[in-house]
C-alpha positions as CSV (number, residue, x, y, z in Angstrom):
1,M,-33.1,28.5,-171.6
2,A,-31.1,31.3,-172.7
3,S,-32.9,33.4,-170.0
4,V,-31.5,31.0,-167.3
5,V,-27.8,31.0,-168.5
6,G,-28.0,34.7,-168.8
7,L,-29.4,34.5,-165.2
8,F,-26.7,32.4,-164.0
9,N,-23.9,34.4,-165.8
10,R,-25.2,37.7,-164.3
11,L,-25.4,36.3,-160.9
12,E,-21.2,34.8,-161.7
13,K,-20.1,38.1,-162.8
14,Y,-21.9,39.4,-159.3
15,K,-20.2,37.0,-157.4
16,M,-17.0,37.8,-158.7
17,A,-17.5,40.9,-158.0
18,L,-18.2,40.5,-154.1
19,I,-15.1,38.5,-153.9
20,D,-13.3,41.4,-155.6
21,I,-14.3,44.0,-153.1
22,A,-13.4,41.1,-150.2
23,R,-9.6,40.7,-151.6
24,R,-9.2,44.7,-152.4
25,K,-9.7,45.2,-148.2
26,E,-8.0,42.4,-147.9
27,A,-4.9,43.3,-149.6
28,R,-5.2,46.4,-147.7
29,D,-5.7,45.2,-144.3
30,H,-2.3,43.0,-144.8
31,I,-0.2,45.9,-145.1
32,P,1.0,46.7,-141.4
33,K,0.5,50.7,-140.9
34,R,4.2,52.7,-140.9
35,K,4.8,55.8,-139.7
36,N,6.4,58.2,-142.0
37,A,5.2,56.2,-144.9
38,R,4.2,58.9,-147.6
39,I,4.8,59.0,-151.5
40,S,5.5,62.5,-153.0
41,K,3.3,64.4,-155.1
42,P,6.0,64.2,-157.8
43,Q,6.0,60.6,-157.1
44,L,2.1,60.5,-157.2
45,A,1.9,62.1,-160.6
46,E,4.6,59.3,-162.0
47,I,2.2,56.5,-160.7
48,K,-0.9,58.0,-162.6
49,Q,0.9,58.5,-165.8
50,I,1.6,55.0,-165.8
51,W,-1.3,53.2,-164.0
52,G,-3.9,55.9,-165.2
53,G,-7.6,56.1,-163.9
54,T,-7.3,51.9,-162.6
55,H,-7.6,53.4,-159.4
56,G,-4.6,51.1,-157.3
57,N,-4.2,52.0,-153.8
58,K,-1.3,54.3,-152.9
59,M,-0.6,52.7,-149.7
60,F,0.8,50.0,-151.6
61,W,3.5,52.2,-153.5
62,E,4.1,53.5,-150.1
63,F,4.5,50.0,-148.5
64,Y,7.1,48.4,-151.1
65,T,8.8,51.9,-151.1
66,T,9.3,51.9,-147.7
67,A,10.2,48.2,-147.2
68,T,12.9,48.1,-150.3
69,G,14.0,52.0,-149.7
70,I,13.7,51.9,-153.7
71,F,10.6,53.7,-155.4
72,D,9.1,52.3,-158.4
73,A,6.1,53.5,-160.2
74,R,5.7,50.4,-161.6
75,Y,5.4,48.4,-158.3
76,V,2.0,46.5,-159.2
77,P,-0.7,47.1,-156.3
78,D,-2.0,44.0,-154.5
79,D,-5.9,45.3,-154.6
80,L,-5.2,45.3,-158.5
81,Y,-3.2,42.2,-158.6
82,Y,-5.7,39.9,-157.2
83,T,-8.5,41.1,-158.5
84,D,-8.5,42.8,-162.4
85,I,-4.9,41.3,-163.2
86,D,-5.6,38.0,-161.7
87,A,-9.1,37.8,-163.4
88,C,-7.6,38.8,-166.6
89,Y,-5.2,36.0,-167.1
90,N,-6.5,33.2,-164.9
91,D,-10.0,31.6,-165.6
92,R,-11.3,31.4,-162.1
93,K,-14.4,29.1,-163.2
94,G,-11.7,26.3,-163.4
95,Y,-8.9,26.6,-161.3
96,A,-10.3,24.9,-158.3
97,Y,-10.5,21.4,-160.4
98,L,-6.8,21.7,-161.8
99,D,-5.2,23.3,-158.8
100,H,-5.7,19.9,-157.0
101,K,-2.7,18.1,-155.9
102,C,-4.0,14.4,-156.0
103,Y,-4.3,14.9,-159.7
104,Y,-0.8,16.1,-160.3
105,E,0.5,13.0,-161.3
106,T,-2.4,12.4,-164.4
107,Y,-1.5,16.5,-165.2
108,F,2.3,15.8,-165.2
109,P,3.1,12.3,-165.4
110,D,6.8,12.4,-166.5
111,V,7.9,15.4,-164.0
112,L,9.5,14.7,-161.0
113,Q,7.2,15.0,-157.6
114,P,7.4,13.7,-153.9
115,K,6.4,10.3,-154.1
116,T,2.6,10.0,-153.5
117,I,1.6,7.4,-150.4
118,A,-2.0,7.9,-149.7
119,K,-5.1,10.1,-150.8
120,R,-8.4,10.8,-149.6
121,I,-10.8,12.0,-152.5
122,N,-14.4,13.0,-151.8
123,G,-14.1,10.7,-148.7
124,Y,-12.4,7.7,-149.9
125,W,-9.2,6.3,-149.0
126,I,-7.3,5.2,-151.7
127,I,-3.8,3.8,-152.3
128,K,-2.1,2.8,-155.8
129,D,-6.0,3.4,-157.5
130,N,-7.5,0.7,-154.4
131,I,-10.2,2.3,-152.2
132,V,-9.2,1.1,-148.6
133,S,-9.8,1.7,-145.2
134,Q,-8.3,4.7,-143.1
135,K,-6.4,2.0,-141.2
136,E,-5.0,0.3,-143.7
137,V,-3.6,3.8,-144.3
138,I,-2.0,4.2,-141.3
139,D,-0.4,0.7,-141.7
140,Y,0.8,1.6,-145.0
141,C,2.3,4.9,-143.7
142,R,4.4,2.8,-141.0
143,Q,6.7,1.6,-143.7
144,Y,8.2,5.4,-143.8
145,H,9.8,7.1,-141.1
146,A,7.8,10.3,-141.7
147,V,4.8,11.3,-144.2
148,F,3.3,15.0,-145.0
149,I,-0.3,14.9,-144.7
150,K,-1.7,17.9,-146.9
151,Q,-5.1,19.2,-147.6
152,A,-5.0,19.0,-151.7
153,D,-7.0,21.4,-152.8
154,Y,-8.4,25.3,-152.0
155,S,-4.7,25.6,-149.7
156,C,-2.7,28.2,-149.4
157,G,0.2,29.7,-147.2
158,G,1.7,26.5,-145.9
159,H,-1.9,26.0,-144.2
160,G,-3.3,22.4,-144.1
161,V,0.2,20.6,-144.1
162,F,0.9,18.7,-141.3
163,K,4.5,16.1,-141.1
164,M,3.8,12.9,-139.1
165,D,6.4,10.8,-137.4
166,M,5.1,7.5,-138.3
167,T,7.1,5.4,-135.5
168,T,5.3,7.3,-133.1
169,T,2.2,8.3,-134.7
170,N,-1.0,6.1,-133.6
171,S,-4.5,5.8,-134.9
172,D,-5.8,8.3,-132.7
173,S,-3.1,11.1,-133.9
174,F,-3.6,10.3,-137.2
175,D,-6.9,10.5,-137.0
176,S,-7.2,13.9,-135.2
177,V,-4.9,15.3,-138.4
178,V,-6.9,14.1,-141.2
179,K,-10.0,15.3,-139.2
180,K,-8.7,18.6,-139.3
181,I,-8.6,18.7,-143.2
182,R,-12.1,19.0,-144.3
183,T,-11.9,18.5,-148.2
184,D,-9.3,16.0,-150.2
185,I,-5.9,14.8,-148.8
186,I,-2.7,13.8,-150.4
187,I,-0.1,11.9,-147.9
188,Q,3.3,12.3,-149.6
189,E,6.8,11.2,-148.5
190,P,9.6,13.9,-147.9
191,I,11.9,14.8,-150.5
192,I,15.5,15.3,-149.2
193,Q,16.6,18.3,-150.7
194,H,20.2,19.8,-152.2
195,E,22.6,20.6,-149.6
196,S,22.5,23.7,-150.6
197,L,18.9,24.5,-149.4
198,S,19.4,22.1,-146.4
199,R,22.8,24.0,-145.5
200,I,20.5,27.9,-145.2
201,N,17.7,25.7,-143.6
202,P,17.4,22.0,-143.0
203,N,14.1,21.8,-141.1
204,A,12.1,22.7,-143.9
205,V,11.8,21.4,-147.5
206,N,12.8,25.0,-148.6
207,T,11.2,26.0,-152.3
208,I,11.9,28.1,-155.4
209,R,8.8,29.9,-156.4
210,I,9.0,30.6,-160.2
211,V,6.6,32.8,-161.7
212,T,5.6,32.7,-165.6
213,W,3.5,35.1,-168.2
214,L,2.4,33.5,-171.0
215,D,1.9,37.1,-173.1
216,Q,0.0,37.8,-175.9
217,K,2.0,36.6,-178.6
218,G,2.9,33.2,-177.1
219,D,5.8,33.6,-175.6
220,I,6.7,32.8,-171.8
221,A,8.3,35.6,-169.7
222,V,9.9,34.4,-166.5
223,L,8.7,37.5,-164.6
224,S,10.6,36.6,-161.0
225,K,12.6,33.7,-159.1
226,V,12.5,33.6,-155.2
227,L,13.6,31.1,-152.4
228,R,11.2,30.5,-149.7
229,V,13.2,29.8,-146.6
230,G,11.7,28.2,-143.6
231,I,12.4,29.8,-140.1
232,G,13.1,28.1,-137.0
233,D,11.1,24.7,-136.1
234,A,8.6,25.0,-138.5
235,Y,8.9,22.2,-141.5
236,V,7.2,24.8,-144.2
237,D,8.8,27.4,-145.7
238,N,5.8,29.6,-147.1
239,A,6.0,33.4,-146.0
240,S,2.6,34.0,-144.9
241,S,3.3,31.0,-142.1
242,G,6.1,32.8,-141.2
243,G,8.9,32.1,-143.0
244,I,11.1,34.5,-145.2
245,V,11.9,35.4,-148.9
246,V,15.6,35.8,-150.6
247,G,15.7,37.1,-154.4
248,I,17.6,35.1,-157.4
249,D,19.6,36.8,-159.3
250,D,20.4,36.0,-163.0
251,N,23.3,34.3,-162.1
252,N,21.0,31.5,-160.2
253,C,22.6,33.2,-156.7
254,L,20.5,34.5,-154.2
255,K,20.5,37.8,-153.6
256,E,21.5,40.1,-150.5
257,Y,18.3,40.5,-148.6
258,A,15.5,38.2,-147.5
259,Y,12.3,39.6,-146.5
260,A,9.3,38.4,-144.0
261,V,5.7,39.3,-145.3
262,S,5.7,42.6,-142.9
263,G,8.5,44.1,-145.3
264,E,11.4,43.6,-142.5
265,R,14.7,42.9,-144.0
266,F,17.7,40.1,-143.2
267,S,20.7,39.7,-144.7
268,V,21.4,36.2,-142.3
269,H,19.0,33.6,-142.2
270,P,17.9,34.4,-138.3
271,T,18.3,30.7,-137.4
272,T,20.9,29.1,-138.9
273,E,23.0,32.7,-139.3
274,V,24.1,31.7,-143.0
275,V,24.7,34.6,-145.5
276,F,22.3,34.7,-148.2
277,K,24.2,37.2,-150.9
278,G,26.1,34.9,-153.3
279,I,24.7,31.4,-152.6
280,A,24.7,29.4,-156.1
281,L,21.5,27.4,-156.5
282,P,22.3,23.9,-158.9
283,S,19.9,23.4,-161.6
284,L,17.7,26.6,-161.7
285,D,18.3,26.3,-165.4
286,K,16.4,22.8,-165.3
287,A,13.7,24.2,-163.0
288,V,13.0,27.1,-165.3
289,G,13.0,24.8,-168.4
290,M,10.5,22.4,-166.7
291,V,8.1,25.2,-165.9
292,E,8.5,26.8,-168.7
293,K,7.2,23.7,-170.6
294,L,4.6,23.0,-168.3
295,Q,2.8,26.6,-168.5
296,M,2.3,25.6,-172.1
297,K,-0.2,22.9,-170.7
298,F,-2.7,25.7,-169.4
299,P,-2.8,28.6,-172.0
300,H,-6.6,29.1,-169.6
301,Y,-3.7,30.3,-167.0
302,R,-1.2,32.6,-168.1
303,L,0.0,33.7,-165.0
304,T,1.2,30.8,-162.9
305,S,3.1,30.6,-160.0
306,W,5.4,27.2,-160.0
307,D,7.1,25.8,-156.2
308,I,9.9,23.7,-157.1
309,S,12.7,22.4,-154.9
310,I,15.9,20.8,-155.6
311,D,16.5,17.3,-154.4
312,E,20.0,15.7,-153.6
313,K,20.8,14.7,-157.1
314,E,20.4,18.0,-158.3
315,R,17.1,17.2,-160.0
316,P,14.1,19.8,-160.1
317,V,10.8,18.7,-157.7
318,L,7.5,19.9,-158.5
319,I,6.2,20.6,-155.2
320,E,3.0,23.1,-156.4
321,F,1.8,25.3,-158.8
322,N,-0.8,28.3,-158.1
323,I,-2.9,29.4,-160.8
324,H,-4.7,31.5,-159.0
325,H,-4.1,34.2,-156.5
326,G,-0.5,33.4,-156.6
327,Q,1.3,35.6,-153.9
328,L,2.8,39.0,-155.0
329,D,4.5,41.2,-152.1
330,F,7.5,39.1,-151.8
331,H,8.4,39.3,-155.2
332,Q,8.3,42.9,-155.6
333,F,10.6,42.7,-152.5
334,C,13.2,40.7,-153.5
335,N,13.1,41.7,-157.1
336,G,11.2,44.9,-157.9
337,P,8.2,45.7,-160.0
338,L,6.9,42.2,-161.2
339,F,6.2,43.1,-164.9
340,G,9.6,45.2,-165.0
341,D,9.7,47.0,-168.1
342,R,6.8,45.2,-169.4
343,T,4.3,47.0,-166.8
344,Q,2.5,49.4,-169.4
345,E,2.0,46.2,-172.0
346,M,0.4,44.5,-169.1
347,I,-1.8,47.2,-167.9
348,E,-2.8,48.0,-171.8
349,E,-4.0,44.4,-172.4
350,V,-5.6,44.1,-168.8
351,Y,-7.6,47.6,-168.7
352,G,-8.6,47.2,-172.2
353,R,-10.3,44.1,-171.6
354,V,-12.0,45.4,-168.4
355,Q,-13.2,48.5,-170.3
356,Q,-14.6,45.8,-172.8
357,K,-16.7,44.2,-169.9
């Protein structure tokens, strides 16, 4: 039995190594090629002094420096973030079962969330804990003007999210949408976002992404706060689906520039032409307090990204949480190195553990 368990563990490590190789390549391929994107020899020396022999690809420092106009050796390179750092802080074996929107109400019963209308779990349609037919789900959804149909697990970047107008939807169009999602589904009522968010872009639910880090002492640090904003008629705000992201300062106001995943910079919203700088966001302190409490529920997932919207009554609403491979680039565009002055502390912990493996 022990030999079987040992073989399984070795295979699991081999599998994770292959995933890490793929993630490193994906991270490198994601970076747009820029002419004259070079860092100097003194800058390279500064990077090596901080990061040592961790082998992050210098192209990431070049990318962030070119996009922001600011060099900082503490930038976290994407290839290390999605492999060594994520693996150190987050339990990769269990995330698929926890990062599942159909169970958010169970995990967070006291937290305000979008209203659940129906779910499809393991092929079964469910309304209020009762198994029903797909036709009954369609009929039940008709009491709502519109609904969001979302892939409940293994989703990222706004993919697998569909908004349906239930005044015009028929059984065939509903069926064509749910067939696009091969895994579990949650159907939710759209929330009404706060006027300050709707003014920037009324077509998408614009969400605040907050990154929390549970450190070795058991304290929680908020590493970054950004606002994700949709563009045009898109009803999702994800940067990887065409949206842009703007940083939030210590006074809970928007910073001057928003960024696309390419590193392109905007001082005004491309569709509404709203100027970002100085817009005050309500209830940010409440949102931060909420995610700090929620972080303590998952000590196996120490580096977590939380997506929060603010509703028309200025209440934080939990949209999603990410306990595996939360996006990095837009945080560093908007707010600088993710771990800031605690970068060395993170490196020592992560690579101390890597060397022990």
